[in-house]
N, C-alpha and C positions, 0 to 999 in steps of 0.2 A: 390635422384639419387644414384645408386650404381656403383661400379666399372665395373660391367658387361655390362653396357649400352654402346652403340656406342659412341665413343669420337667425339669431335667437328671436323669439316672438316679440320681445321688447326692443328689438333692434330696428334696423332701417329696412325700407322697402326692397323688394327684389331688384327694382330698377337701379337704385343706388348701389347695390352690391355688385350687380353686373357691370355697371359703369366703372366701379373701382377696379374690377378685374381688368377691364380693357385698358384703363390708364396705366396700371402697373406693368402691363406688357409692352408699353411704348418705350422700349430701349433704356429703362433705368438700370443702373448697375446692380449686380447681384446682391451687394450688401444692403442697398436701399430696398430692394425687393424683399429681402429677409426681414428688414426692420418693419416694413408694413405687414408682412405675413404674421410676424410675432405679435404685433399690435392688435391685429384683427382677432387672433386667438385669445388674447387677453380681454378684448371687448366682449366676445361671445361668452366667456366664462365669468364675466363680472356682472353682478346684478345691477339693474337700474336703481339709482338712488331713490329712497322713499322717505316720507316724513318720520319714519321710525329712527332714522339716523340723525344724530344731533346736528350735523352740518347741513342738513336739508329739512329741518323741522318746519320752517316757515315757507318753504317753496315746494308745493305739491306738483311734481312734474306730470302726474296723471291729468291734472286740470290745466296745466300751463304750457305743455309741449306735447305735440303729436308727431313723433319722428316718422311714423308710418305714413303720414300724409305728405311727406316731403320728397323732393327729388333733387338730384344734382343738376346744376346748370348745364344746359346744352347749347348755350349761346356761342356764337363766333366771336373771337376777339375783336374789339373796336379798333379802328385804325389810330396810329399815332399822329392824330390830327385834331387840334383843338376845336376846329370848326364842326367836328362830328361829335363832340362830347356834349353831355346834358348841360343846360344853362346853369343849374344849381351847383353842379360840380365846378364849373368855371368860376362862379361867384365865390365859392368856398376857397378856391386856389388863389383867387385875386386878393382875398383878405389876408393871405399869408405874408410874412416878411421874407427877407432873403434867406437862402439856404445853401448848405454845402452840397446837397444832393436832393433829388426828388424822384419819387416813384409814384405813378398813378395806376390804380387798379380799378377796372370797370367789370362788374359782374364776374369777379373771380379771376380775371385775366390781367396780368401786367401789360399795360399798353404803352408805357412811357418810363424810361429810366434815364436819369442824368446824374452825373457827379462832377464836381469841380476837377478839371484836368490836372491841376497842380497836385491835388489830393490823390488822384488816381496814380500820378507819377511817384508818389511817396508809398504806394502799396495799398491805399484804401480800396476795399472791394465792396461794391454795392451792386447787387444784381439778384436775379431770381434764384431761389434755393435749388431748383432743378439745374440751372446753368452752373451754379457753384459746385453741385455734387459731381458734375462732369469735369469741370476745369480745376477745382481745388478739393479733390476728394479727401485729402488727408486732414484738411481743416474741418470740413463738414462732418466727416465720419467721427472725428474725435469728439465733437461737441453736440451733434444732433441727438436729442433724447437724454443728454446728461443732466439737464435741469428739469425737463418734463418727460419722464419716462412713461411708457404706456401703463405701467403699474400704478400710476398716480390716481387712477379712477376711471370710471366708464367713459366720460367725455374725453379725457386725456388719450385713452386707447383709441377711441373713435377718430379723433383728430389725427393721431399718428398714423392710422391706417389709411385715411381718406383725404389728407390734405392735397388740394389740387394745385394751389399756387402758394409760393412761399417767398420770403425775402431773406437774403443773407447779407449781413453787414460785418465786415472785418476792419478794425482799425490797428495798424501795426504799432510796435513799441514806440513810445515817445512821440507819436504823431497827435497833434492837437487840432481839433475841429472847432473853429471859432463860432461857426454858424451851424444850426441844427440840420440833421437829415430830416426831410418831411415826406410823409407818406399820406396820400389822399386816396380813400376808397369810396366807390360809388356802387350801390347795389340797387337793382331795379326789379328782379323777377320775383313774384309772389310764389308761395308754396315751394320754395327753393331752399336747400341747405348748402351754405358756402363754408368750406373748411380751408382755413389758411394758417400759416405758420411763420414765425419770425425767429431767426437765430442771429443774435447780436453778440459779437466777441470783441471786446476791448482788451488789447494786449497791454503789456506792462507799461505803466506811466503814460497811457494815452488818455485822450479826453474826447467825449462825444456826447451830443444831445440828439434824441430821436423823438419825433412827434408823429403819432399815428392817429389819423382822424377818419372816421367812417360816417358817411352821410347818405340819406335816402329820402325819398318821398314816402307817404303812407302806403301800406300794402293792402291788397284786397283780401289776402289770406296770410296766415302766419309764415314768416320767413326766418330761418335760422342763420346767424353768423357765428360760427365756432372758430376760435382762434387760440393758438398756443404760442406763448411768448417765452423764449429762453434768452436770458441776459447773463453773460459771463464776463466778470471784470477781473482780470488778473492783477497781480501785485501793483499797487499804486495807481491803478486806473481810476478815472472819474467818469461816471455814466449818468445821464439823465434820461429817463424813459417816460413819455407822456402819451396817454390814450384818451382821445376825445370821442365819445359816442353820441352821435346825433342822428340815429336812425328814426324813421317814421313809425307811426303806430302800426302794430302788427309785427314788428321786428322783435326777435328773441336774440339778445346779444349774450353770448356765453364765452368767457375768456378764462384760460388757465395761464397764470403768469408765475414764473419762477426766476429769481435772481440769485446768482452765486457770486459773493464778494470775497476776493482774495486779500491777502495781507495789505493793510494800509490803503485799501481801495474804498471808494464811495459809490454807492448806487442809490440814486434818488428816483422815486416813482411818483407819478400823479395820474390818478384815474378820475376822469370827468364823465359822468353819466347824466345826460340830459334828455335823450330820446328813447325810442323803442317802447314796447309794452312791458317786456320783461328783461331785466339785466341780472346776470349772475357772473361775479368775478371771484375767482379763487386765486389769491396772491400769497406767495410765500417768499420771504426774504431770508436767505441763509448766509450767515456771516461765518465764512470758513477760515479766515485768516486773522491773526492778532492785528488790532488797529482798524479793522474793517468798520464801516459805518453805512447806515441806510436810513434815509428819511422816506416815509411812506405816506403820501398825501391823497386825499380823496374828496371829491365834491359832487354832489348830486342835487337835482331839483326835480321833484315830481308833481304832476297834476293828473287830473282825471283818475284812471285806475292803474297808473303805472306802478310797477313792482321792482324794487332794487334789492339785491341780496349780495352782500360783500362778506366773503370768508377769508380772513387774513391770518397769517402766522409770521412770527418773527423768531427765527431759530439762531440762538447764540451758541456757536459750537466751540469757539476758541476764546481765550481770555482777552480782556482789554478791547471789547467791541461795543458798539453803541447803535441804537436804533430809536427813532422817534416816529410814531404814527399819529396822524391827525386826519380824521374823516369827519366832514361836516355836511349836513344836508338840510334842505328846506322842503316841506311837503304840503301840497295843497290838494283840494278836492278829496278823493278817496284813495290817494296814493299811499303806498306802504313801503317802508325801508326796513331792511334787516342788516344789522352789523354783528358779526361774530368774529372775535379776534383773540388770539392767544400769543403770549410771549413765553417761549420756551428757553430756559437757561440750562444748557447741557452740563453734565458733570465735568468739572475742570474749568469751566468758562468763568473764571473769577474776574472780578472787576468789570462785570457787565453793567452797562448803563442803558436802560430801555424804558420807554414810555409808550403809552397807548391811550388815545383820547378819541371818543366819538361823541359828537354833539348834534342834536336834531332840533329843528325849529318847525312847529306845526302851525300852519296858516289857516287850517279849517277844522271843524269838529270831526269830519270824517277821515282825516289823515291819521296815520299810525306809524310809529317807529318802535322797533324792537332792537335793544342793544344788549350784547352779551360779551363783555370783555373778560378775559381770564389770564391767569398766571400759572406757570408750571416751572418751579425753580429748583434746580438740583445743585446749586453751589451756594456758598454762604457769604461771600464777599461781593455783594451786588447792590445796585440801586435800580429798583423797578417799581413802576406804579402804573395804574390803569384807572380810567374813569369814563363815565357816560352820563349825558343829560338829555332829557326830552322836555321841551318847554314850548310855550306860546310866545308870540311877539311881545316884546317888552313894552308894556303899556306906558310906563313913564318916559321911555325914550321917544315913543311915538307922540305922546302929549307934548314933550319938550319941543320936537320939531314942528308940530302943528301950531304951537304958541308962537313960533318964529315966522309964521306965514305960510307954511306948506299945507297943502290939503292932505286928506288921509292917505290917498294913493301914493302921493309923492313921499310922505313920511314913511309908509310901509316899504316902499322901494329902497329908500336909503338904509333903513334898518336891516333889511334882508341882504342887500349888497355888502354892507359893512360886516354882517355876520359871516357870509361866505368868502368875503374878500381876504380874510386871513390866510386861507389855503392858497389862493392864487398868488399872493404876495411872497410866499416862500419858494416859489419856483417860477419867476417872472419871465418866461420865454416869450419873445416878441410874437404878437398876433393871437396867442392863446387867450390872454386875459381879455382882450377886446372882443373876440368871438364869444367867449363864454358869458361875459357880461351882457352882450347884446341879446343872447338867447334867454337869459334869466329875465331881463327887462321885458322881453315879449311875453313870457309866461306870467310875469307880475301884471302886465297890462290886462290880462284876462281874469285876474283875481278881483272878486267883488266882495 
């Protein structure tokens, strides 16, 4: 089967399929063409997820996503000129702190790339995935698809076949980045499907933080942003990965994230979901080497009819590994959150230390949270626990604050910010806390 054949009925429109064929023909190396072709075959042979699957029980794609109504972007790349960029994109960037490197993506096109010259001289690579596939094929070919293979599911296969723009970041052994790499994305076209990919490789004993933010206005019709994130930390490396989703209404944000942690390495992740109409994040942390550690943090705030679905897994493969997951959310209006998490301790992974916590705060009678934490343990010398809570605003805390002179709105604001602030305090990257806090305050201002 080739990419030019008609896709499955539950697949993508003919326009997207044809565009994918055209793009693949544009001078990509044979191995990458084969990668895409194989992924498309997996996509066509893989059924679309339904609510009969446990992982999708609370997110009905028949009601929430119409792939057949979407097209790929046909926009021309914007110039590398700030004066031509959208005002809100510029505001978002101006709120950031200093960075070791920066990439700007507008409507699926990388329009600006910058990296500290001293870091580039030390071998740090920050560039488009297409460019890296040409200039550093040995690195890209070794790792592309190693963490997120097409066989991971319908959306993983679709992304592997159709990603149009990607980011490659490589940090050489023992190179330390004191400031984060920042990526700012702007999407503007309604009825469009954007497919992007990130490949981050931190070599032995290196250190890097990566902050990826997506922003948009509201859309007239549904728009899909599909992204696949592959994070590889070799022995002793330290990686922080942060995703901040601030899409407008009508946005469907779908992300498959996989982290591979080698011996004595640390990979910490933070997913912040504030915008869009539907958010689906599939996150797996695989601890492949003894001494590996991963903190997995998540924060979400919903209002209106927003829908958030987080599907997480912590795979402890080797002994003496640790992981700690904390996802917290506040829900207003008729918003709905789903958290599904599992800790898997593989045979032989003795002395595993793993925790999983999901806490939800309901701010209105119409809000709903479903939480499903799980354990799957196949070793006998472990420390593992999980927990979940769903509750309303603490009336005593609110009464105490009001008795000290605050009005109801001020008191609720402090309680909610205090509840969610625990997550941000554990990964305090400059600029992220301020942005997230401001958006939460704006949402709280609409709470009555």
